[in-house]
C-alpha positions in Angstrom: 141.0 45.4 57.1 139.0 44.5 60.1 135.3 45.5 60.4 135.9 48.5 62.6 138.4 49.9 60.2 136.0 49.3 57.3 133.1 51.0 59.1 135.3 54.0 60.0 136.4 54.3 56.4 132.7 54.3 55.3 131.7 56.8 57.9 134.5 59.1 56.8 133.3 58.8 53.2 129.6 59.6 54.1 130.7 62.6 56.2 133.0 64.1 53.6 131.0 63.0 50.5 131.4 65.5 47.6 130.3 65.3 44.0 133.6 64.1 42.8 133.5 61.1 45.2 130.5 59.6 43.4 132.9 58.3 40.6 135.0 56.4 43.2 132.1 54.7 45.1 133.3 51.3 43.8 136.1 51.6 46.4 133.3 51.4 49.1 130.4 49.5 47.4 130.5 46.1 45.8 129.7 46.0 42.0 126.3 44.3 42.6 125.4 46.2 45.8 121.8 46.5 46.7 120.4 49.9 48.0 117.0 50.8 49.4 115.5 53.9 50.9 112.0 55.4 51.0 112.2 56.4 47.4 114.5 53.8 45.7 115.3 50.2 45.5 118.2 49.5 43.1 120.9 47.0 42.5 124.3 47.6 41.1 127.1 50.1 41.7 126.0 52.3 38.7 122.5 52.6 40.2 123.9 53.6 43.6 126.2 56.1 42.0 123.2 57.6 40.1 121.3 58.0 43.4 124.2 59.9 45.1 124.8 62.0 41.9 121.1 63.1 41.8 121.3 64.0 45.5 124.1 66.6 44.6 122.2 67.8 41.6 118.8 68.2 43.4 120.0 69.6 46.7 122.3 72.4 47.9 125.3 71.4 50.2 124.0 67.8 51.2 126.0 66.3 54.0 125.8 63.5 56.4 126.8 63.7 60.1 127.0 60.3 61.7 125.9 60.4 65.3 126.2 56.8 66.3 127.3 53.5 65.0 127.0 49.8 66.0 129.1 47.1 64.4 128.4 43.5 64.9 129.9 40.9 62.7 129.5 41.7 59.0 126.8 44.3 59.7 126.6 47.8 61.0 124.0 50.4 61.8 124.8 54.1 61.4 122.5 56.8 63.0 122.7 60.0 61.0 121.6 63.6 60.4 121.3 64.5 56.7 121.7 68.3 56.4 120.8 70.1 53.1 118.9 73.0 51.5 116.4 72.8 48.8 117.5 74.5 45.5 114.1 76.0 44.7 112.1 76.2 48.0 113.4 77.9 51.2 116.6 78.5 49.3 119.6 78.5 51.6 117.5 77.4 54.7 119.0 74.3 56.2 116.9 71.3 56.5 117.6 68.2 58.7 116.4 64.6 58.2 117.3 62.2 60.9 117.6 58.5 60.1 119.8 55.4 60.0 121.6 53.1 57.6 121.8 49.4 58.0 124.9 48.1 56.1 126.0 44.6 55.2 129.7 44.3 54.6 131.5 42.0 52.1 134.6 40.1 53.2 136.8 43.0 51.8 134.9 45.6 53.9 133.0 47.1 51.0 129.1 47.6 51.3 127.3 44.6 49.9 123.8 46.0 50.9 122.6 49.4 52.2 119.1 50.0 53.6 118.2 53.4 54.8 115.5 54.1 57.3 113.9 57.5 57.8 110.4 58.8 58.0 109.6 60.6 54.8 106.2 61.8 56.1 107.7 63.5 59.2 111.2 64.4 57.9 110.5 65.6 54.4 106.8 65.9 53.3 106.0 67.6 56.6 108.2 70.5 55.6 106.6 71.2 52.3 104.2 74.1 52.0 100.7 72.5 51.2 101.6 68.9 51.9 103.1 69.8 55.3 99.8 71.2 56.6 98.0 68.1 55.4 100.6 65.9 57.1 100.3 67.8 60.3 96.4 67.5 60.2 96.6 63.8 59.6 99.0 63.4 62.5 96.7 65.3 64.9 93.7 63.2 63.7 95.7 60.0 64.2 96.6 61.0 67.7 93.1 61.9 68.7 
């Protein structure tokens, strides 16, 4: 499988990811895959599966929409929108987090490492009731 095909397969997984797919992430991630985002840094397929499983437990209807991709050698960068609703706050109201994933691919096309980049302060904390007001105040102060 060439790199473009591997990335297309990974994008399709992310855009159609459902709770039952967590068990088959080994088809897409190496057993010793490394993953990092603003909240986690883990190594191993089981830990990656735990993070994705928790996403489905904690959020309503989480889904990714890949808006751009760049493939170069054994790496790719995916720009995405992550859409979801909180289960307990603003129930049913869709939230959007914009970010990107930098992936390193193994020789067989599976993900060897996965680093997510997104601004937790703007994209998540700023939407929370009390914390959001504080974050907006801090942003105004920093810009002044």
